[in-house]
Residue, then its C-alpha position, 0 to 999 in steps of 0.5 A: m353228709e353227717i360226721y359223728f365224732d361223740n361215740a364216748a357218749t353213745t354209739k350207734v346201734k349196729d344193723e346186726v345188733l337191732n336184727e337180732m333184738i327185734q324178733y325178741l320184741n314181736v316174736h320171741y316176746a315171752n316172760p323169760s321167767s315163765v315156766y312155759d316152753i317159748a319162755r325158757e327159749n328166751k332164758k337161753a337167749i338171756n343166758a347165751a347173751r350172758e356168756n358173751v358179756a362175760n367173754l368181753i372181760q374174761c370172766e364166768p357168765k355166772e359173774i354177770y349181772f344185767t342192770g338198767s345201766g351204767t350208772e346203775a351198776n356204779n350204784w349198786a357196787l357202791k351202795g350194795l357193798v356198804d348194805a352188805n357191811p351194817g354197822r361197820s366203820v366204812h372207808i372208800i377210796t376213789t378219784k377226782i375225775e370219776h364220772p358223776a355217776i360214782l361221785n355223786t354215789c360217794e356224795y350220797l354215801e358219805k351223808k350216810g357216814v361213810e368216810m370218803t377219800y378222793l385221790d388227786v391225779d397228775e398232769n396226764g389224769l393218772i393216780r400216784l400209787s403211793e398215795l393210793e396205798s398210803s391212803i388205805k386204812e383199817n376200816t377201807l373196804l372199797i377202792s373204786i377207780m375207773f378203768a379210763n376217762n371218759e373225757i380225757g381217756t387216760i387208761q389208769p394202771i388197773e393191774e397195779i391198783g388191783k395188786i394193791a387192793k388185793d395185798h391189803g385185803v381190800l375190794f376194787h371196783t373199776d367203772a369200765v364203761q368207756a373202756t370195755g370193747q375198747l381194751e382187752i380185759d381180763v379181770k382175774k389177772l387184773n384183780v378185779d372184783m367189781l366193773s361196771m359196763s353199758a351196752h351202748k357204748i359198744y354199738g348196742p341198745k341204750g338202757v341195759g348194762a352189766l356189773y360184774i361181780r366176783n364169786g364170794i362178793k357178799i353185796e345186797p341186791f340195789i332193786h327188790g323185787g321178783g328175784q331175777e338175776n339169781h335174787k339180786r337184780s329184780g324186775t322183767e328182764n329187759l329181754s330184747g336190751i339184753v341180747g343186743f348187748g350180748k349180740a353187741a358183745l359177740l361183734v366186738l370179739q370178732n372185730f377186735e382188730h379194728k381197733e387198731k384202725i381206729k387208734q391210726m385215725r385218732d392218732r393222724l387227727i391228732g398229729e395234724i391238729m397239733e401241727r397246724i394249730p398253735d397253742t393246742i394242748l392235748n389233754g390226758h396221757p399222751t400214750e396210755r389212753l383209750p384208741n378212740n379219745i381225743n381231748f384238746s384245749f385251745r387257748r384263747i376260745e371257748g368249747e362251746s363255740i367250736l361245737l356250734l360251728l361245728n355242728s353248722m358243718n354236721i359234725y358233732a362232737s363235745s366239750g369238756s364244759a358242762c354246757s349241757s347241764g347249763s352250768l358255766d363251770p369247767s370240766h371237774v376232769l380238766l381242772a383236777i389235772g391242773l388246767p386253768h379255767e380260762i383254758a379248761h373252758g376251750s376244750l374239745r373231745l373227739t370220740l371216733g368209732d367204728f363207723n369213722t372213716d378217713a374221710d371223717v378225719n379229713a373233714v375235721i382236720d380241714a374244718l377244725p384250724k378255720i374254726v379256731s382261727k376264725l374264733r381267735e380273730i373275734s376273741p377278747i383274749k389275746 
């Protein structure tokens, strides 16, 4: 039996989504931009999907632009806005715990002369609103702060951030790739001007995302070509992917109460592990966190070793250390919240999803204390 606790990395495509997608690969396959009847029917399918995705964040369908990923949406939000303001001195505010899709884009823009401010966070991963407000300058064009962190699950005070941005006449973008489908989102209430999403985080397919752009925002296209997506994002539409995204969004809206069940499993797992394993740290905010996110640090061991032993038991999770990239450095997020290197290395992220059960939770509660005890016995660090 496989137990999958890495839903923040990607989710499994639901059967209902897959069944919806298949017919747009080999039956309704016409290019949606063509003029004949079967093409127009496919355009209607895209528009229906656009409406479902819009309903996830309570915006107008025409404000949703489909992309190839959440990473593309993040890149477009920042680069497109800068490109729409040529010759202007531009300042952007973000945080030190953003996803690399934001941080690496900011690094690229800095090389182009854009001024950046990277906000610190507290020990729970929250920004300080006073620091945000004091960082705003006359040339501040954009605030880009993630809705909820992908590693530690901390939810930022988005409504307060949106109010500060609006009061100062600054645009506000949020990377909501992890938050979409987990939290109820109303972009108008939150004063969000742009928001990034990804289908494969909500049981849809990989290779399709979306950027919400509030009506009236001046932004340059990220991809030029045939003028699809209202001349904002060219390229033949990923028809089956978009339809799958729309179906996944609809399923979220129809079954949002299941998030409470996931939260209950999360809380039981946190409570049991904290009780059974001494010298364990829960990273991230204790309450203002995604309902599916757990991030532990275990003193005197390394996260990669935990992953390997869990893997041998067919339990799949992730570590805060950047082992997949070959780097020996621990997570930039864990360092930003103040963990020393030796503790940040001993981190484990468990992210639950719709397919997880109480039996899965019981298996982790049973396995993890034994694994940590074994690793501590052989650890040179006492």
